[in-house]
Kinemage of the C-alpha trace (Angstrom):
@kinemage 1
@onewidth
@group {chain A} dominant
@subgroup {mainchain}
@vectorlist {calphas} color= white
{ca met a 1} P 35.760 1.865 20.718
{ca thr a 2} L 36.244 -0.462 23.510
{ca asn a 3} L 33.636 1.214 25.665
{ca leu a 4} L 31.415 1.389 22.818
{ca asn a 5} L 31.521 -2.414 22.414
{ca lys a 6} L 30.114 -2.849 25.677
{ca glu a 7} L 26.934 -1.389 24.717
{ca asn a 8} L 24.063 -3.300 23.145
{ca leu a 9} L 22.371 -2.267 19.736
{ca arg a 10} L 18.417 -1.997 20.133
{ca ile a 11} L 16.352 -2.672 17.040
{ca ile a 12} L 12.676 -1.582 17.284
{ca pro a 13} L 10.175 -2.589 14.847
{ca leu a 14} L 7.254 0.161 15.155
{ca gly a 15} L 5.567 -1.395 12.010
{ca gly a 16} L 6.024 -3.974 9.483
{ca leu a 17} L 5.794 -7.110 11.610
{ca gly a 18} L 2.774 -9.118 11.502
{ca glu a 19} L 1.443 -7.265 8.771
{ca val a 20} L 1.975 -5.890 5.140
{ca gly a 21} L 2.827 -2.330 5.135
{ca arg a 22} L 3.690 0.495 8.037
{ca asn a 23} L 7.007 -0.552 7.852
{ca met a 24} L 9.422 1.243 10.137
{ca phe a 25} L 12.615 0.421 12.243
{ca ile a 26} L 14.555 2.138 14.644
{ca phe a 27} L 17.949 1.301 15.640
{ca glu a 28} L 19.284 2.609 18.643
{ca tyr a 29} L 22.862 2.486 19.903
{ca gly a 30} L 23.532 4.702 23.376
{ca arg a 31} L 21.601 7.952 22.493
{ca asp a 32} L 22.283 7.841 18.925
{ca ile a 33} L 18.945 7.023 16.674
{ca leu a 34} L 18.786 5.868 12.772
{ca ile a 35} L 15.531 5.190 11.334
{ca ile a 36} L 14.641 2.855 8.343
{ca asp a 37} L 11.643 3.510 6.493
{ca met a 38} L 8.205 5.336 7.552
{ca gly a 39} L 5.402 3.702 6.056
{ca leu a 40} L 1.326 3.411 6.033
{ca arg a 41} L -1.053 0.478 5.441
{ca trp a 42} L -4.421 0.755 4.527
{ca pro a 43} L -7.443 0.389 6.426
{ca glu a 44} L -9.307 -3.279 6.927
{ca glu a 45} L -12.780 -3.676 5.384
{ca asp a 46} L -14.108 -2.993 9.226
{ca met a 47} L -12.477 0.555 9.651
{ca pro a 48} L -14.680 2.637 7.862
{ca gly a 49} L -13.855 6.390 7.394
{ca ile a 50} L -10.167 5.647 8.097
{ca asp a 51} L -7.817 6.748 5.482
{ca cys a 52} L -4.884 4.869 6.290
{ca ile a 53} L -2.869 3.764 9.563
{ca ile a 54} L 0.598 5.101 10.607
{ca pro a 55} L 3.359 3.746 13.131
{ca asn a 56} L 2.926 5.052 16.802
{ca ile a 57} L 6.063 6.996 17.396
{ca ser a 58} L 5.712 8.007 20.936
{ca tyr a 59} L 8.855 5.835 21.674
{ca leu a 60} L 10.970 8.637 20.287
{ca lys a 61} L 8.838 11.338 22.410
{ca gly a 62} L 12.066 13.190 23.784
{ca lys a 63} L 14.358 11.575 21.721
{ca glu a 64} L 13.735 13.618 18.904
{ca lys a 65} L 17.447 15.152 18.760
{ca asn a 66} L 18.948 12.042 19.182
{ca ile a 67} L 17.798 10.907 15.665
{ca leu a 68} L 20.927 11.093 13.407
{ca gly a 69} L 19.130 10.253 9.951
{ca ile a 70} L 16.355 8.643 8.149
{ca val a 71} L 17.046 6.272 5.232
{ca phe a 72} L 14.225 5.076 2.841
{ca thr a 73} L 14.585 1.838 0.959
{ca his a 74} L 12.231 2.554 -1.813
{ca gly a 75} L 9.299 4.708 -2.759
{ca his a 76} L 6.121 2.428 -2.250
{ca tyr a 77} L 3.860 4.001 0.500
{ca asp a 78} L 4.429 1.043 2.568
{ca his a 79} L 7.672 2.588 3.413
{ca ile a 80} L 7.344 6.102 2.554
{ca gly a 81} L 3.436 6.864 3.336
{ca ala a 82} L 3.651 7.852 6.823
{ca val a 83} L 6.068 10.572 5.799
{ca pro a 84} L 3.631 13.587 5.676
{ca tyr a 85} L 2.151 12.338 9.152
{ca leu a 86} L 5.361 11.962 11.362
{ca ile a 87} L 8.052 13.797 9.492
{ca gly a 88} L 6.820 17.133 11.592
{ca lys a 89} L 6.802 15.563 14.977
{ca leu a 90} L 10.739 14.342 14.560
{ca trp a 91} L 12.256 16.926 12.365
{ca his a 92} L 15.320 18.820 13.985
{ca gln a 93} L 17.957 21.000 12.817
{ca gly a 94} L 20.626 18.671 11.804
{ca leu a 95} L 18.123 15.617 10.726
{ca glu a 96} L 19.587 14.238 7.808
{ca ile a 97} L 17.341 12.217 5.389
{ca phe a 98} L 18.341 10.060 2.565
{ca ala a 99} L 16.872 8.578 -0.459
{ca ser a 100} L 17.290 7.219 -4.107
{ca pro a 101} L 16.393 9.629 -6.607
{ca leu a 102} L 12.913 8.105 -7.829
{ca thr a 103} L 12.345 7.726 -3.859
{ca lys a 104} L 13.281 11.443 -3.146
{ca ala a 105} L 10.935 12.845 -5.820
{ca ile a 106} L 7.533 10.865 -4.789
{ca ile a 107} L 8.426 11.944 -1.170
{ca leu a 108} L 8.851 15.504 -2.038
{ca lys a 109} L 5.780 15.574 -4.393
{ca arg a 110} L 3.557 14.181 -1.670
{ca gln a 111} L 4.980 16.673 0.640
{ca glu a 112} L 3.281 19.340 -1.776
{ca glu a 113} L -0.299 18.003 -0.693
{ca phe a 114} L 0.201 18.505 2.942
{ca pro a 115} L 0.530 22.266 3.988
{ca asn a 116} L 2.453 23.493 7.079
{ca gln a 117} L 5.249 20.448 6.338
{ca pro a 118} L 8.857 21.310 7.370
{ca lys a 119} L 10.897 21.740 4.150
{ca leu a 120} L 12.931 18.750 3.775
{ca asp a 121} L 16.313 18.562 2.490
{ca ile a 122} L 16.595 14.732 1.417
{ca gln a 123} L 20.236 13.850 0.195
{ca gln a 124} L 20.505 11.560 -2.786
{ca val a 125} L 22.026 8.154 -2.833
{ca asn a 126} L 22.469 5.408 -5.090
{ca asn a 127} L 23.670 1.720 -5.458
{ca gly a 128} L 27.115 1.865 -3.846
{ca ser a 129} L 26.827 5.077 -1.844
{ca lys a 130} L 28.429 4.969 1.645
{ca ile a 131} L 27.625 7.332 4.428
{ca lys a 132} L 28.134 7.465 8.078
{ca leu a 133} L 25.856 8.496 11.054
{ca gly a 134} L 27.223 8.478 14.248
{ca pro a 135} L 28.225 5.016 14.920
{ca phe a 136} L 26.520 3.550 11.963
{ca ser a 137} L 28.349 3.107 8.618
{ca ile a 138} L 25.771 2.529 5.885
{ca glu a 139} L 26.261 1.176 2.221
{ca phe a 140} L 23.373 1.245 -0.005
{ca phe a 141} L 22.996 -1.452 -2.431
{ca lys a 142} L 20.936 -2.161 -5.493
{ca gln a 143} L 17.730 -4.617 -5.053
{ca asn a 144} L 15.229 -5.977 -7.967
{ca his a 145} L 11.759 -5.212 -6.818
{ca asn a 146} L 8.937 -3.603 -9.158
{ca ile a 147} L 9.552 -0.366 -8.695
{ca pro a 148} L 13.033 1.359 -9.620
{ca asp a 149} L 15.657 2.512 -7.545
{ca asn a 150} L 15.101 0.078 -4.991
{ca leu a 151} L 17.964 -0.174 -2.107
{ca gly a 152} L 18.952 -2.916 0.642
{ca ile a 153} L 20.854 -1.474 3.258
{ca phe a 154} L 24.438 -2.529 4.590
{ca ile a 155} L 24.934 -1.171 8.041
{ca glu a 156} L 28.422 -1.504 10.214
{ca thr a 157} L 27.741 -0.698 13.869
{ca pro a 158} L 29.692 -1.245 16.984
{ca val a 159} L 28.583 -4.722 17.699
{ca gly a 160} L 28.288 -5.946 13.922
{ca asn a 161} L 27.135 -5.878 10.511
{ca ile a 162} L 23.469 -5.814 9.639
{ca leu a 163} L 22.126 -6.352 6.213
{ca his a 164} L 18.736 -5.047 5.558
{ca thr a 165} L 17.429 -6.435 2.484
{ca ser a 166} L 14.322 -4.194 1.967
{ca asp a 167} L 11.839 -5.622 -0.517
{ca phe a 168} L 13.641 -7.812 -3.041
{ca lys a 169} L 13.384 -10.654 -5.345
{ca phe a 170} L 16.073 -12.059 -7.731
{ca asp a 171} L 15.120 -11.429 -11.263
{ca pro a 172} L 17.415 -12.565 -14.131
{ca his a 173} L 15.285 -10.753 -16.709
{ca pro a 174} L 14.080 -7.701 -15.399
{ca ile a 175} L 12.486 -4.968 -17.605
{ca asn a 176} L 14.317 -2.058 -17.811
{ca asp a 177} L 16.254 -2.456 -14.711
{ca leu a 178} L 19.290 -4.335 -14.501
{ca pro a 179} L 19.435 -8.266 -12.846
{ca thr a 180} L 20.701 -8.576 -9.223
{ca asp a 181} L 24.221 -8.225 -8.465
{ca phe a 182} L 25.361 -11.522 -6.726
{ca glu a 183} L 29.175 -10.423 -7.156
{ca lys a 184} L 28.276 -7.582 -4.747
{ca leu a 185} L 25.820 -9.606 -2.171
{ca glu a 186} L 28.993 -11.688 -1.919
{ca thr a 187} L 31.134 -8.909 -1.510
{ca leu a 188} L 29.136 -7.693 1.431
{ca ser a 189} L 28.841 -11.196 3.157
{ca lys a 190} L 32.395 -11.462 3.070
{ca lys a 191} L 32.270 -8.860 5.720
{ca arg a 192} L 30.628 -11.111 8.085
{ca ile a 193} L 26.814 -10.500 8.392
{ca leu a 194} L 26.003 -10.608 12.311
{ca leu a 195} L 22.202 -10.296 11.459
{ca leu a 196} L 20.301 -10.570 8.592
{ca met a 197} L 16.916 -8.785 8.364
{ca ser a 198} L 14.945 -10.035 5.183
{ca asp a 199} L 11.682 -9.709 3.309
{ca ser a 200} L 9.235 -12.199 4.299
{ca thr a 201} L 6.107 -11.334 2.258
{ca gly a 202} L 6.668 -14.542 -0.410
{ca ala a 203} L 7.811 -16.711 2.343
{ca glu a 204} L 4.975 -19.224 2.077
{ca glu a 205} L 5.270 -19.260 -2.001
{ca glu a 206} L 7.185 -22.118 -3.077
{ca gly a 207} L 9.642 -22.007 -5.751
{ca his a 208} L 11.018 -18.502 -7.427
{ca ser a 209} L 9.149 -15.435 -8.381
{ca leu a 210} L 7.994 -15.127 -11.874
{ca ser a 211} L 10.477 -12.841 -13.927
{ca glu a 212} L 9.072 -9.952 -15.360
{ca lys a 213} L 10.261 -10.878 -18.879
{ca glu a 214} L 7.478 -13.856 -18.520
{ca ile a 215} L 4.880 -11.363 -17.961
{ca tyr a 216} L 5.503 -9.096 -20.572
{ca asp a 217} L 5.630 -12.275 -22.879
{ca asn a 218} L 2.376 -13.190 -21.529
{ca met a 219} L 0.962 -9.633 -21.836
{ca glu a 220} L 1.978 -9.649 -25.633
{ca lys a 221} L -0.311 -12.627 -26.288
{ca ile a 222} L -3.153 -9.832 -25.267
{ca phe a 223} L -2.083 -7.377 -27.294
{ca gln a 224} L -1.408 -9.519 -30.398
{ca lys a 225} L -5.102 -10.687 -30.403
{ca ala a 226} L -7.321 -7.999 -28.513
{ca pro a 227} L -9.692 -6.468 -31.357
{ca gly a 228} L -10.649 -3.309 -29.304
{ca arg a 229} L -8.992 -1.111 -26.734
{ca ile a 230} L -7.002 -2.643 -24.033
{ca ile a 231} L -7.978 -1.295 -20.365
{ca ala a 232} L -4.892 -2.057 -17.940
{ca ala a 233} L -5.518 -1.879 -14.234
{ca thr a 234} L -2.604 -2.040 -11.880
{ca phe a 235} L -1.012 -0.203 -9.047
{ca gly a 236} L -0.130 3.597 -9.561
{ca ser a 237} L 3.254 2.628 -8.075
{ca leu a 238} L 4.019 -0.548 -10.109
{ca ile a 239} L 6.055 1.273 -12.633
{ca asn a 240} L 7.953 -1.539 -14.515
{ca arg a 241} L 4.805 -2.894 -15.495
{ca ile a 242} L 3.624 0.600 -16.604
{ca gln a 243} L 6.637 0.811 -18.679
{ca gln a 244} L 5.853 -2.704 -20.085
{ca ile a 245} L 2.602 -1.938 -21.034
{ca ile a 246} L 3.614 1.449 -22.756
{ca thr a 247} L 6.379 -0.388 -24.748
{ca leu a 248} L 3.840 -3.384 -25.554
{ca ser a 249} L 1.555 -0.338 -27.177
{ca glu a 250} L 4.308 1.020 -29.151
{ca lys a 251} L 4.795 -2.127 -30.460
{ca tyr a 252} L 1.617 -2.802 -31.652
{ca gly a 253} L 0.944 0.921 -32.558
{ca arg a 254} L -1.254 1.989 -29.729
{ca lys a 255} L -1.820 5.379 -28.179
{ca val a 256} L -1.638 4.922 -24.357
{ca thr a 257} L -3.819 7.287 -21.893
{ca ile a 258} L -3.221 7.282 -18.078
{ca asp a 259} L -5.924 7.958 -15.706
{ca gly a 260} L -5.742 7.652 -11.863
{ca tyr a 261} L -4.239 10.399 -9.692
{ca thr a 262} L -1.541 8.376 -7.842
{ca met a 263} L -0.451 6.699 -11.367
{ca lys a 264} L -0.166 10.184 -13.580
{ca thr a 265} L 2.056 11.746 -10.749
{ca asn a 266} L 4.459 8.634 -10.506
{ca val a 267} L 4.536 8.763 -14.220
{ca glu a 268} L 5.317 12.432 -14.541
{ca ile a 269} L 7.957 12.186 -11.960
{ca cys a 270} L 9.111 8.980 -13.865
{ca lys a 271} L 9.482 10.546 -17.127
{ca lys a 272} L 11.613 13.709 -15.804
{ca leu a 273} L 14.103 11.132 -14.102
{ca gly a 274} L 14.327 9.102 -17.094
{ca tyr a 275} L 12.689 5.580 -15.573
{ca ile a 276} L 9.748 5.775 -17.787
{ca lys a 277} L 10.604 6.269 -21.247
{ca thr a 278} L 8.185 6.910 -24.377
{ca lys a 279} L 8.135 7.681 -28.100
{ca lys a 280} L 6.949 11.105 -29.053
{ca gly a 281} L 3.118 11.048 -29.558
{ca thr a 282} L 2.374 8.104 -27.518
{ca leu a 283} L 0.867 9.309 -24.631
{ca val a 284} L -2.447 11.185 -25.474
{ca gly a 285} L -5.003 13.043 -23.090
{ca leu a 286} L -8.278 11.142 -22.327
{ca lys a 287} L -10.367 13.671 -24.567
{ca gln a 288} L -8.181 12.436 -27.966
{ca ile a 289} L -8.777 8.409 -27.507
{ca asn a 290} L -12.084 9.244 -29.567
{ca asp a 291} L -9.345 10.459 -32.634
{ca tyr a 292} L -8.256 6.945 -32.950
{ca pro a 293} L -9.857 3.463 -33.646
{ca asp a 294} L -10.477 1.329 -30.582
{ca ser a 295} L -7.768 -0.926 -31.852
{ca lys a 296} L -5.139 1.375 -31.334
{ca ile a 297} L -6.093 2.501 -28.033
{ca thr a 298} L -4.439 1.422 -24.541
{ca ile a 299} L -5.787 2.992 -21.238
{ca leu a 300} L -3.416 2.657 -18.377
{ca cys a 301} L -5.422 3.090 -15.033
{ca thr a 302} L -5.657 2.178 -11.682
{ca gly a 303} L -8.295 0.349 -9.519
{ca ala a 304} L -7.231 -3.100 -10.125
{ca gln a 305} L -8.081 -4.080 -6.327
{ca gly a 306} L -11.756 -2.699 -6.823
{ca glu a 307} L -11.187 0.740 -4.696
{ca thr a 308} L -14.528 2.731 -4.228
{ca glu a 309} L -13.010 5.879 -5.971
{ca ala a 310} L -10.442 4.523 -8.694
{ca val a 311} L -10.699 4.670 -12.319
{ca leu a 312} L -11.625 1.002 -12.932
{ca met a 313} L -14.663 1.261 -10.564
{ca arg a 314} L -15.876 4.562 -11.703
{ca ile a 315} L -15.771 3.255 -15.313
{ca thr a 316} L -17.756 -0.040 -14.386
{ca asn a 317} L -20.346 1.904 -12.418
{ca arg a 318} L -20.973 4.292 -15.392
{ca glu a 319} L -19.665 7.156 -13.022
{ca his a 320} L -16.654 8.341 -15.036
{ca arg a 321} L -16.705 11.344 -17.081
{ca phe a 322} L -15.260 9.703 -20.254
{ca leu a 323} L -15.175 6.554 -20.591
{ca arg a 324} L -17.690 3.460 -21.215
{ca phe a 325} L -16.879 0.005 -21.564
{ca lys a 326} L -17.564 -1.050 -25.134
{ca lys a 327} L -17.882 -4.441 -26.889
{ca gly a 328} L -14.597 -5.282 -27.867
{ca asp a 329} L -12.800 -4.184 -24.672
{ca ser a 330} L -10.162 -6.226 -23.104
{ca val a 331} L -9.643 -5.452 -19.391
{ca ile a 332} L -6.517 -7.026 -17.523
{ca phe a 333} L -5.983 -7.037 -14.011
{ca ser a 334} L -2.180 -7.011 -13.559
{ca ser a 335} L -1.923 -7.365 -9.921
{ca ser a 336} L -2.496 -9.993 -7.370
{ca val a 337} L -5.506 -9.358 -5.055
{ca ile a 338} L -4.407 -7.716 -1.901
{ca pro a 339} L -5.664 -10.413 1.500
{ca gly a 340} L -9.156 -9.204 2.214
{ca asn a 341} L -10.212 -7.314 -1.010
{ca glu a 342} L -11.224 -11.070 -2.722
{ca arg a 343} L -14.899 -10.278 -2.298
{ca thr a 344} L -14.792 -6.955 -3.905
{ca val a 345} L -12.437 -7.838 -6.731
{ca gln a 346} L -14.574 -10.630 -7.569
{ca ile a 347} L -17.519 -8.589 -7.973
{ca leu a 348} L -15.954 -6.102 -10.080
{ca lys a 349} L -14.589 -8.960 -12.378
{ca asp a 350} L -18.197 -10.186 -12.688
{ca asp a 351} L -20.153 -6.637 -12.989
{ca ile a 352} L -17.431 -5.987 -15.987
{ca leu a 353} L -18.006 -9.239 -17.589
{ca arg a 354} L -21.731 -8.673 -17.612
{ca gln a 355} L -20.976 -5.750 -19.975
{ca gly a 356} L -19.405 -7.911 -22.654
{ca val a 357} L -15.962 -7.294 -22.005
{ca lys a 358} L -13.000 -9.743 -22.109
{ca val a 359} L -11.255 -9.991 -18.671
{ca phe a 360} L -8.062 -11.320 -18.014
{ca his a 361} L -6.387 -11.680 -14.454
{ca tyr a 362} L -3.214 -13.242 -13.030
{ca lys a 363} L -5.359 -16.737 -12.066
{ca met a 364} L -5.699 -17.017 -16.029
{ca met a 365} L -2.266 -16.251 -16.832
{ca asp a 366} L 1.136 -15.048 -15.655
{ca ile a 367} L 0.282 -11.373 -16.201
{ca his a 368} L 1.425 -10.442 -12.619
{ca ala a 369} L 4.985 -11.002 -10.499
{ca gly a 370} L 4.933 -9.894 -7.373
{ca gly a 371} L 8.164 -7.751 -6.209
{ca his a 372} L 9.094 -10.414 -3.472
{ca ala a 373} L 11.190 -13.099 -3.110
{ca gln a 374} L 9.565 -16.545 -2.822
{ca arg a 375} L 11.145 -19.702 -0.887
{ca glu a 376} L 14.100 -20.706 -3.110
{ca glu a 377} L 15.026 -17.338 -3.573
{ca leu a 378} L 14.981 -16.565 0.061
{ca lys a 379} L 16.969 -19.453 0.883
{ca gln a 380} L 19.546 -18.156 -1.707
{ca met a 381} L 19.870 -14.764 0.350
{ca leu a 382} L 20.299 -17.099 3.507
{ca ala a 383} L 22.835 -19.183 1.558
{ca ile a 384} L 24.880 -16.135 0.442
{ca met a 385} L 24.462 -14.128 3.881
{ca lys a 386} L 25.289 -17.014 6.134
{ca pro a 387} L 24.230 -14.706 9.007
{ca lys a 388} L 24.799 -15.467 12.873
{ca phe a 389} L 21.436 -14.561 13.699
{ca phe a 390} L 18.304 -13.588 11.455
{ca leu a 391} L 14.975 -11.522 11.882
{ca pro a 392} L 12.550 -12.145 9.175
{ca ile a 393} L 10.494 -8.698 8.399
{ca his a 394} L 7.905 -7.346 6.307
{ca gly a 395} L 5.157 -9.817 6.268
{ca gln a 396} L 1.759 -11.189 8.112
{ca tyr a 397} L 2.971 -13.271 11.535
{ca ser a 398} L 2.544 -16.681 9.298
{ca met a 399} L 4.960 -15.265 6.340
{ca leu a 400} L 7.368 -14.513 9.488
{ca val a 401} L 6.980 -17.844 11.057
{ca ala a 402} L 7.319 -19.855 7.225
{ca his a 403} L 10.600 -17.495 6.959
{ca ala a 404} L 11.973 -18.639 10.202
{ca glu a 405} L 11.631 -22.230 9.730
{ca leu a 406} L 12.997 -21.807 6.140
{ca ala a 407} L 16.119 -20.132 8.080
{ca gln a 408} L 16.276 -23.109 10.283
{ca glu a 409} L 16.445 -25.666 7.500
{ca met a 410} L 19.428 -23.612 6.022
{ca gly a 411} L 21.194 -24.648 9.280
{ca leu a 412} L 20.385 -21.516 11.618
{ca leu a 413} L 20.016 -22.254 15.445
{ca glu a 414} L 16.346 -21.625 16.549
{ca lys a 415} L 17.842 -19.703 19.333
{ca asn a 416} L 19.405 -17.411 16.663
{ca ile a 417} L 16.362 -16.725 15.066
{ca met a 418} L 13.826 -13.839 16.193
{ca leu a 419} L 10.423 -13.986 15.858
{ca ala a 420} L 9.551 -10.555 16.674
{ca glu a 421} L 6.347 -8.571 16.568
{ca asn a 422} L 5.851 -5.051 16.503
{ca gly a 423} L 7.129 -3.038 19.829
{ca gln a 424} L 9.074 -5.502 21.035
{ca ile a 425} L 12.669 -4.222 21.842
{ca ile a 426} L 15.156 -6.739 20.386
{ca thr a 427} L 18.591 -6.425 21.777
{ca leu a 428} L 21.942 -7.021 19.817
{ca asn a 429} L 25.601 -7.663 20.852
{ca gln a 430} L 28.234 -10.057 19.054
{ca asp a 431} L 27.233 -12.940 21.214
{ca arg a 432} L 23.273 -12.857 21.869
{ca ile a 433} L 20.328 -11.637 20.405
{ca phe a 434} L 17.293 -11.413 22.844
{ca tyr a 435} L 14.027 -9.721 23.738
{ca asp a 436} L 14.064 -6.669 26.063
{ca lys a 437} L 11.746 -6.761 28.868
{ca arg a 438} L 10.309 -3.473 28.177
{ca thr a 439} L 8.250 -2.897 24.675
{ca ala a 440} L 7.690 0.336 22.835
{ca pro a 441} L 3.823 1.324 21.887
{ca ser a 442} L 3.216 0.079 18.474
{ca asn a 443} L -0.817 0.432 18.017
{ca tyr a 444} L -2.368 1.293 14.968
{ca ile a 445} L -2.627 5.382 14.771
{ca met a 446} L -5.513 5.951 12.480
{ca val a 447} L -5.832 8.556 10.053
{ca asp a 448} L -9.107 10.271 9.327
{ca gly a 449} L -9.299 12.936 7.199
{ca leu a 450} L -7.066 15.829 8.844
{ca gly a 451} L -7.307 14.163 12.231
{ca ile a 452} L -4.370 11.898 13.372
{ca gly a 453} L -4.835 9.974 16.542
{ca asp a 454} L -5.596 6.461 18.202
{ca val a 455} L -8.991 4.740 18.198
{ca gly a 456} L -9.831 6.266 21.638
{ca glu a 457} L -9.984 9.797 19.944
{ca ile a 458} L -12.730 8.590 17.315
{ca val a 459} L -14.476 6.651 19.805
{ca leu a 460} L -14.715 10.105 21.927
{ca arg a 461} L -15.789 12.013 18.961
{ca asp a 462} L -18.240 9.756 18.252
{ca arg a 463} L -19.489 9.997 21.964
{ca his a 464} L -19.634 13.418 21.580
{ca met a 465} L -22.025 13.403 18.614
{ca leu a 466} L -24.318 10.963 19.968
{ca ser a 467} L -24.492 12.661 23.333
{ca lys a 468} L -26.013 15.766 21.215
{ca asp a 469} L -28.520 14.330 18.626
{ca gly a 470} L -28.104 10.709 19.311
{ca met a 471} L -27.983 7.828 16.558
{ca phe a 472} L -30.576 6.911 13.765
{ca val a 473} L -29.974 3.526 12.254
{ca ile a 474} L -31.945 2.777 8.909
{ca ile a 475} L -31.735 -0.744 7.346
{ca ala a 476} L -32.391 -1.303 3.930
{ca val a 477} L -32.694 -4.950 2.348
{ca val a 478} L -31.382 -4.668 -1.462
{ca asp a 479} L -32.159 -7.678 -3.830
{ca arg a 480} L -28.917 -7.504 -5.541
{ca gln a 481} L -30.076 -8.878 -8.897
{ca ala a 482} L -32.923 -6.309 -9.387
{ca gly a 483} L -31.478 -3.476 -7.613
{ca lys a 484} L -34.297 -2.691 -5.560
{ca val a 485} L -34.969 -2.528 -1.924
{ca lys a 486} L -37.219 -5.254 -0.546
{ca gly a 487} L -39.762 -4.572 1.341
{ca ser a 488} L -39.876 -1.583 4.134
{ca pro a 489} L -36.269 -0.172 5.691
{ca asp a 490} L -36.107 -0.691 9.484
{ca ile a 491} L -35.278 1.791 11.855
{ca ile a 492} L -33.447 2.189 15.105
{ca ser a 493} L -33.441 5.491 16.602
{ca arg a 494} L -31.370 5.808 20.016
{ca gly a 495} L -31.655 9.519 21.519
{ca phe a 496} L -33.091 11.045 18.466
{ca val a 497} L -36.987 10.944 18.384
{ca tyr a 498} L -39.266 8.239 19.805
{ca leu a 499} L -40.387 6.161 16.993
{ca arg a 500} L -44.088 5.483 18.261
{ca glu a 501} L -44.744 9.556 18.117
{ca ser a 502} L -43.061 10.157 14.883
{ca lys a 503} L -44.710 7.864 11.973
{ca pro a 504} L -44.814 10.843 9.565
{ca leu a 505} L -41.547 11.719 10.083
{ca leu a 506} L -40.380 8.177 9.560
{ca ala a 507} L -42.743 7.104 6.434
{ca glu a 508} L -40.982 9.949 4.581
{ca thr a 509} L -37.546 8.605 5.637
{ca arg a 510} L -38.106 5.436 4.537
{ca arg a 511} L -39.657 6.726 1.327
{ca arg a 512} L -36.486 8.750 0.550
{ca val a 513} L -33.909 6.141 1.142
{ca ile a 514} L -35.733 3.485 -1.028
{ca his a 515} L -35.566 6.391 -3.703
{ca ile a 516} L -31.956 7.001 -3.358
{ca ile a 517} L -31.343 3.459 -3.389
{ca asn a 518} L -33.734 2.321 -6.237
{ca lys a 519} L -32.236 5.388 -8.276
{ca thr a 520} L -28.619 4.844 -7.705
{ca ala a 521} L -28.179 0.668 -7.820
{ca gly a 522} L -30.082 -0.441 -10.723
{ca ala a 523} L -30.279 -4.200 -12.224
{ca gly a 524} L -27.318 -5.694 -13.216
{ca arg a 525} L -24.585 -3.186 -12.439
{ca ala a 526} L -21.592 -2.939 -10.354
{ca val a 527} L -22.676 -0.628 -6.939
{ca asn a 528} L -20.686 1.887 -5.303
{ca trp a 529} L -22.339 1.145 -1.925
{ca ser a 530} L -20.107 3.511 -0.216
{ca tyr a 531} L -20.976 6.298 -2.609
{ca ile a 532} L -24.916 5.030 -1.537
{ca lys a 533} L -24.313 5.104 2.105
{ca asp a 534} L -22.895 8.624 1.691
{ca glu a 535} L -26.093 9.903 -0.004
{ca ile a 536} L -28.092 8.635 2.221
{ca arg a 537} L -25.964 10.217 4.954
{ca asn a 538} L -26.216 13.487 3.416
{ca gln a 539} L -29.837 13.597 1.965
{ca leu a 540} L -31.255 12.338 5.383
{ca gly a 541} L -29.117 14.656 7.470
{ca his a 542} L -30.343 17.531 5.660
{ca phe a 543} L -34.218 16.294 5.489
{ca leu a 544} L -33.899 15.668 9.343
{ca tyr a 545} L -32.445 18.677 10.659
{ca val a 546} L -35.050 20.899 8.731
{ca lys a 547} L -37.845 18.951 10.109
{ca thr a 548} L -36.122 18.555 13.741
{ca gln a 549} L -33.321 21.156 14.104
{ca arg a 550} L -31.042 17.983 15.129
{ca arg a 551} L -28.065 16.197 13.520
{ca pro a 552} L -28.323 12.669 14.428
{ca met a 553} L -25.440 10.418 13.751
{ca ile a 554} L -27.130 8.418 10.632
{ca leu a 555} L -25.723 4.961 10.108
{ca pro a 556} L -26.966 3.358 6.900
{ca val a 557} L -27.125 -0.329 6.721
{ca ile a 558} L -27.294 -1.903 3.560
{ca ile a 559} L -27.770 -6.152 3.527
{ca glu a 560} L -27.533 -7.576 0.125
{ca val a 561} L -29.509 -10.454 -0.498
């Protein structure tokens, strides 16, 4: 052990710092490697066509057999979502994987959607489980979040003890869960914490996070007064909230129907594991809801972020197969708005209100509690653990800075606080924490359909397409109030046809674009512009190929005025 102690521990964040999502940490001691989490993040609005973004694991190339194990904190996609894209590249005989029962079930269920995946043997761990992986001795402990089976991680290493909080909050009155075990936290702190790695998502929010009990009480007021159907939209992974809505529906004699692939899948898993409990006959199929009065129906669905393909948007756009809004309906947005989605969610709310439906959202009353500790709870965690060194994790850079400042207020020395970014190699021993001069690649890896690669590959693909048949841009200005195209669309052609010599072709193209938009948009409706752009691409692509035997890249641009 004496020789071992001369080694430094390296901690390499491949995601989760300076961003919300894509959480993945590498712990490297000598040749031995431990990985915590393997998450994705969703694309930004300026990333059309991208399905998700995953960590760059090229640092691990050639080191795959040194990976002793992968441990997961909980079942949200920002912590497990990259598994199907990355595990095949890291898997080797002898790789051990650990997760709590619900996290394990969600990972394995999702693996079924991806062909040619290695068969994963995930070992189940619970609150209090202890495992040993080479130089790492690990103990798991329960933490409150907004999904069951969330585990913090205590790691004994040859250089000292590390505590990784996972996403957490201190909830004195959680729904369908036990409150935080402060006695356990105190016991762990007595083992002397060399480094605390703590969730920073709520570090800019003053006070204490809301208890799920307060959310339940406020939502009950809606259930008491709602004259018709209640349509509750939330995240498919917000299991505690889903259970609350089911419980309230049962209390007020309502049947519940669930719509949205992720939500239905998660509810099915949670029912099998006993994390969601329902009375016999509570859950009914979509086609059965017409057998009951509107005042006896709750619809639980996805789409509170205004996602174009989610259930709530399809109902709003009248594109849903079975559901249309009715007078007397109440829509509950039981989630906060993810940064960047504000405009989309606002337009969605407006379009729902135009259809005579009552809308409730978290800014009107407390019907959503985030799963993340706010400043008072973060201070409490620091006070309990009394770490020598501190590394804020999970959050935008401003959140990490706010958390670092909080740690200084709590008495930590500035030199002992690491404000790190993805790819920086953090070196830790009993006496010091510092940055290595080297860095690990941590750029975005884009997932686009079956393609997994960096931006360069996507650009290369586009250039191949452009070099073959050119580019065809059509720009339409749409009057949002009327839902009609204003004037004649502009056309830009590069490498496809010469505009002056193709007037009949361009006139017919303009006519078709106006027809598609006017037919699909319409006045006073929520408009799915992604769908309309796809229709323009598909129909124009076919038309132009028939007329020219060429397939240009078609770029529809729609400007709302």
